[in-house]
C-alpha positions in Angstrom: -8.7 10.5 -37.8 -11.9 9.7 -39.3 -11.6 5.9 -38.5 -10.7 6.9 -34.9 -13.9 9.0 -34.6 -16.0 6.2 -36.0 -14.7 3.7 -33.6 -15.2 6.0 -30.8 -18.7 6.5 -31.7 -19.5 3.0 -32.4 -18.0 2.0 -28.9 -20.3 4.6 -27.3 -23.3 3.2 -29.5 -22.7 -0.4 -28.4 -24.5 -0.1 -24.8 -27.5 1.7 -26.4 -27.6 -1.0 -29.2 -27.5 -3.8 -26.6 -30.3 -2.2 -24.7 -32.3 -1.7 -27.8 -31.9 -5.6 -28.5 -33.1 -6.3 -25.0 -36.2 -4.1 -25.5 -35.2 -1.5 -23.1 -34.6 2.1 -23.6 -31.7 4.2 -22.3 -32.8 6.5 -19.5 -33.1 10.1 -20.5 -30.5 12.3 -18.5 -32.3 13.9 -15.3 -33.5 17.4 -15.9 -31.3 20.3 -14.7 -32.6 23.7 -13.8 -31.6 26.3 -16.4 -31.7 29.0 -13.8 -31.5 29.7 -10.1 -34.0 32.8 -9.6 -33.1 33.3 -5.9 -29.4 33.7 -4.8 -27.6 36.1 -2.6 -24.1 37.3 -2.0 -23.0 38.8 1.1 -20.0 41.5 1.5 -17.6 41.7 4.3 -19.4 44.7 5.4 -22.8 43.2 5.9 -21.2 40.1 7.5 -19.4 42.5 10.1 -22.7 44.1 10.7 -25.1 41.1 10.9 -22.9 38.4 12.3 -19.7 39.8 14.0 -19.4 36.7 16.2 -18.2 33.5 14.2 -20.0 30.2 14.8 -21.1 27.2 13.1 -24.5 28.7 11.9 -23.2 32.2 11.5 -23.7 34.0 8.2 -20.6 34.0 6.1 -19.3 36.0 3.3 -20.2 34.5 -0.1 -18.0 36.0 -2.9 -19.1 35.8 -6.6 -16.6 33.0 -7.3 -18.1 30.9 -4.4 -21.5 31.3 -6.0 -20.4 30.4 -9.5 -18.7 27.3 -8.2 -21.8 26.3 -6.5 -23.9 26.9 -9.6 -21.3 24.8 -11.7 -21.6 22.0 -9.4 -25.3 21.9 -9.9 -25.0 22.4 -13.6 -27.2 25.7 -13.4 -26.0 28.1 -15.8 -27.8 31.4 -14.7 -28.9 33.2 -11.5 -30.5 36.1 -10.1 -28.5 37.6 -7.2 -30.6 39.5 -4.7 -28.7 42.3 -2.9 -29.0 41.9 0.9 -28.9 45.8 1.4 -32.3 45.6 2.8 -30.9 44.2 5.9 -29.6 47.6 7.0 -33.1 48.8 7.0 -34.5 46.6 9.7 -36.5 48.6 12.1 -35.2 47.3 15.2 -31.5 48.1 14.1 -29.9 51.6 14.7 -27.7 52.0 11.9 -25.2 55.0 11.4 -25.3 56.3 7.9 -27.8 53.8 6.8 -28.6 54.9 3.4 -24.8 55.1 2.6 -24.5 51.4 3.7 -27.6 50.4 1.6 -26.0 52.2 -1.4 -22.7 50.5 -0.7 -23.9 47.0 -0.6 -26.0 47.4 -3.7 -23.0 48.8 -5.4 -20.8 45.9 -4.0 -23.4 43.2 -5.4 -23.4 45.0 -8.8 -19.5 44.9 -9.0 -19.6 41.3 -8.2 -22.3 40.3 -10.7 -20.6 42.5 -13.4 -17.6 39.9 -13.3 -20.1 37.4 -14.8 -22.3 39.3 -17.2 -23.2 36.2 -19.1 -24.7 34.3 -16.1 -25.8 36.7 -13.1 -28.3 39.5 -12.9 -28.3 41.8 -9.7 -31.4 43.0 -7.9 -31.3 46.2 -6.0 -32.3 46.0 -2.2 -33.8 48.2 0.1 -36.8 48.6 2.9 -39.6 50.0 0.8 -40.9 52.0 3.9 -37.9 54.1 4.5 -37.7 57.8 3.3 -34.7 56.9 1.0 -36.6 53.9 -0.8 -37.8 55.8 -4.0 -34.5 57.6 -4.2 -32.7 54.2 -4.2 -35.0 52.8 -6.6 -34.4 55.5 -9.1 -30.5 55.4 -8.5 -30.6 51.7 -9.3 -32.8 52.2 -12.2 -30.0 54.2 -13.7 -27.4 51.6 -12.9 -26.3 49.1 -15.6 -26.3 46.1 -13.2 -28.8 47.1 -10.7 -31.7 48.2 -13.2 -32.8 44.4 -13.5 -35.1 44.5 -10.5 -35.6 45.2 -7.0 -35.7 43.1 -3.9 -37.9 43.7 -0.8 -38.0 41.6 2.3 -41.3 42.3 4.1 -40.4 40.3 7.1 -36.9 42.1 7.7 -38.6 45.3 6.8 -41.7 44.8 9.0 -44.1 45.5 6.3 -47.7 45.0 7.3 -50.0 44.8 4.4 -53.0 45.5 6.6 -51.9 49.0 7.5 -53.3 51.5 4.8 -50.0 53.7 5.3 -47.8 50.8 4.3 -49.9 49.8 1.4 -49.8 53.4 0.1 -46.1 53.5 0.4 -45.8 50.2 -1.5 -48.0 51.3 -4.2 -45.5 54.2 -5.0 -42.7 51.6 -5.0 -44.5 49.4 -7.2 -45.4 52.2 -9.5 -42.0 53.3 -9.9 -40.6 49.9 -10.6 -43.2 49.2 -13.1 -42.4 52.6 -14.8 -38.7 51.4 -15.2 -39.7 47.9 -16.2 -37.9 46.5 -13.2 -38.8 43.0 -12.0 -40.2 43.0 -8.5 -39.0 40.2 -6.1 -40.7 40.1 -2.8 -40.0 38.0 0.3 -43.7 38.4 1.2 -44.0 36.5 4.6 -44.6 39.0 7.3 -42.5 39.0 10.5 -42.5 35.7 12.3 -40.5 37.0 15.3 -43.0 40.0 15.8 -46.0 37.7 15.3 -47.5 40.0 12.5 -50.7 38.7 10.8 -50.2 36.8 7.8 -52.9 35.0 5.8 -55.9 35.6 3.6 -56.3 39.3 4.3 -52.5 40.0 3.4 -52.8 37.8 0.3 -55.8 39.8 -0.9 -54.1 43.1 -0.1 -51.3 42.1 -2.2 -53.3 41.0 -5.1 -55.9 43.8 -5.1 -53.9 46.5 -3.8 -50.4 46.1 -5.2 -50.5 43.9 -8.4 -52.6 46.5 -10.4 -49.7 48.7 -10.1 -47.3 46.0 -11.9 -49.0 46.0 -15.4 -45.8 46.1 -17.4 -43.3 44.0 -15.2 -43.2 40.7 -13.4 -43.7 40.2 -9.7 -41.8 37.1 -8.2 -43.1 36.1 -4.8 -40.1 34.3 -3.0 -40.2 31.1 -1.1 -43.7 30.1 -2.4 -44.9 32.9 -0.1 -43.1 31.3 2.8 -39.6 31.7 4.1 -37.8 28.5 4.4 -35.8 26.3 5.1 -38.9 24.0 4.9 -42.6 23.8 4.0 -44.1 23.9 7.5 -45.6 27.4 7.8 -49.5 27.2 8.1 -49.9 31.0 7.5 -47.7 31.0 4.4 -49.7 27.9 3.2 -52.9 30.0 3.6 -51.5 32.7 1.5 -50.5 30.3 -1.4 -54.0 28.8 -1.2 -55.4 32.3 -2.0 -52.9 33.0 -4.7 -53.4 29.3 -6.2 -57.3 29.9 -6.2 -56.9 33.3 -7.7 -54.7 31.9 -10.4 -57.1 29.0 -11.2 -59.8 31.6 -11.7 -57.5 33.6 -13.9 -57.9 36.6 -12.0 -56.3 39.5 -14.0 -54.1 40.5 -11.1 -52.3 37.2 -11.3 -51.2 37.6 -14.9 -47.7 39.0 -14.0 -47.4 37.0 -10.6 -44.7 34.3 -10.5 -43.3 32.2 -7.6 -39.9 31.1 -6.7 -39.5 27.8 -4.7 -36.4 28.6 -2.9 -35.6 26.5 0.2 -39.1 25.2 0.5 -38.8 21.7 -0.8 -36.4 19.8 1.6 -35.2 16.2 1.9 -37.4 15.8 5.1 -40.6 17.3 3.7 -43.5 15.0 4.7 -45.5 13.2 2.0 -48.5 15.1 2.9 -46.8 18.3 2.4 -45.0 17.4 -0.7 -48.4 16.5 -2.2 -49.9 19.7 -1.3 -47.0 21.6 -2.7 -47.4 19.8 -6.0 -51.2 20.7 -5.9 -50.4 24.3 -5.4 -47.8 24.1 -8.3 -50.3 22.7 -10.7 -53.1 25.2 -9.7 -50.8 28.1 -10.0 -49.6 26.8 -13.4 -46.2 25.2 -14.2 -45.3 28.3 -16.4 -45.4 30.5 -13.1 -42.9 28.5 -11.2 -39.4 29.7 -10.9 -36.6 27.5 -9.4 -34.5 28.9 -6.8 -32.4 27.7 -4.0 -31.5 30.8 -1.8 -27.9 31.6 -0.3 -26.0 28.5 0.6 -25.7 29.5 4.3 -24.9 26.8 6.9 -28.6 26.4 7.6 -29.6 26.0 4.0 -28.9 23.7 1.1 -26.6 24.2 -1.8 -28.0 24.6 -5.2 -27.3 20.9 -6.2 -28.8 19.7 -3.2 -31.8 22.1 -3.4 -32.5 20.9 -6.9 -32.3 17.3 -5.9 -35.0 17.9 -3.1 -37.3 19.7 -5.5 -36.9 16.8 -8.0 -38.1 14.5 -5.3 -41.4 16.0 -5.2 -44.2 13.9 -6.6 -44.4 15.8 -9.9 -44.2 13.9 -13.3 -41.0 14.0 -15.2 -42.6 16.1 -17.7 -43.5 18.6 -15.2 -40.1 18.6 -13.6 -38.7 19.3 -17.2 -41.0 22.1 -17.8 -40.1 23.9 -14.5 -36.5 23.2 -15.0 -36.6 25.0 -18.4 -38.4 28.1 -17.0 -36.3 31.3 -17.2 -37.8 34.7 -16.2 -37.4 37.3 -18.8 -34.7 39.3 -16.7 -32.3 36.2 -17.2 -32.9 36.0 -20.8 
């Protein structure tokens, strides 16, 4: 047995030895992301509500086993699962028993994630402007699977940071999450379909109005302040410019601010946009970048494809490895 092991090791070492004799070094294996910080599961209930008509691009149910298979394919060990319960709170929809459905979707997500406690963490989703928002946050804070964090989608919820009443409501939500040490994940991009303002004013309102309420927890801005798939979004680029400049100046309100890059780097990103994205990444700081890929819907990439697209950005290999190894505290 000992001899067999030695022989196997020797055989494996021969190609390396040959390379060494030729003056070449074996290439280091490509970096693999340790965690996907932006994933979703969709219950049968939310699918029936959002996409009742089947089609090639229609939203489909994603069970937890399907997500685990996609993560395994990419070599990714851990993931944050953002509940899609906020979808019920879209102002343009009339939903019977809305809060009951929100709770049901959050609980379904929690039950799915509980099947893989060593790999997945769930975030509680809701529209922060709804009357039930704080009640649902408190309920989730007491839930063993949902107390990790909250997920808000400003576009879906039609949050307008330039409105004082919206900002005041959000301050209450941020304070409550901070009190419970719940991470805060935010799809910050204002509604595109409604043409809501989104730029420097909204970025400053977020930094100066909301970040002071998150002194004891982390805030994760999704999609590099955009929406994806893809980088082409001038208003989002302006918001990221403000954030990057603030981070470079080491403004105190950026101390707990992080950014996931879900679905922003795509295979068809232009060289100009790829360079700009890398410049923003470096300015924000490599330690503030969290890899994420978003839900594997028909119009989005799977985790393995998304990581390959991110790796293709003109970062150095050391930078890629640094970002690949970043794991948010809530996943540790």
